[in-house]
N, C-alpha and C positions, 0 to 999 in steps of 0.2 A: 519494436516492443515493446517499447516506452511510451507509447502515445504522445499526444504532448508536450509532454512538457519533457518529455528525455526519455530514458531509463537512469534510477534515480535512487543511492542505494539507501537516501536518509531518510523516510516517510517524511521529514519538517519539510523539506526542499522539494517534495515532489506535488504533496495534496498541493499546498496553499496555491501552485501555478498553474495548476490542477481544477482549481474547483474558482480562481479569478475570470480561465479559458472558457469553463462550463459559464458563467453566468455573464461576461464582457459581448458587445455583441458587436463583434469582429466578421466580415459579410466575408464568404465563403471560406467559412474555420472545418475544420475536419471532428470527431470524436472528442472526448474526451477520454473512452478507456476508461472507464468509471471499470469495469469485469476487473483488467490491469492495477487499479490500487486495493482493489478490495483484497490483492493479496500481500499490500508492504503492510498492512495493518492485521489480519487474520492470520499470515505466518509467524510473527516473531509469536502472538499469543497464546500459540495450537502450540507450538515448541516451548513455551515454556510452562504450559497443563502436560504435554508429554515429558518435562524435565521433572516438574513435582514429583507424577505418579512413580517417577523409574527411583529415585529417591529414598521415595516410603516404601516405596517395592521393597530397597537392597536392605534400606530398616536408620537409615541416619538418624 
């Protein structure tokens, strides 16, 4: 599930090794699984936007 770098919850610890894995010329390496990396970046942004809309709707 975590791709080449393992299942990391901390985005900073996941994206750096994932970029290095994509760039370095290692023979026989697999895919860097960038589709999963998008989840690590997009999910917190979507959650923050939904929380802000909820707070504005409540009237704080």
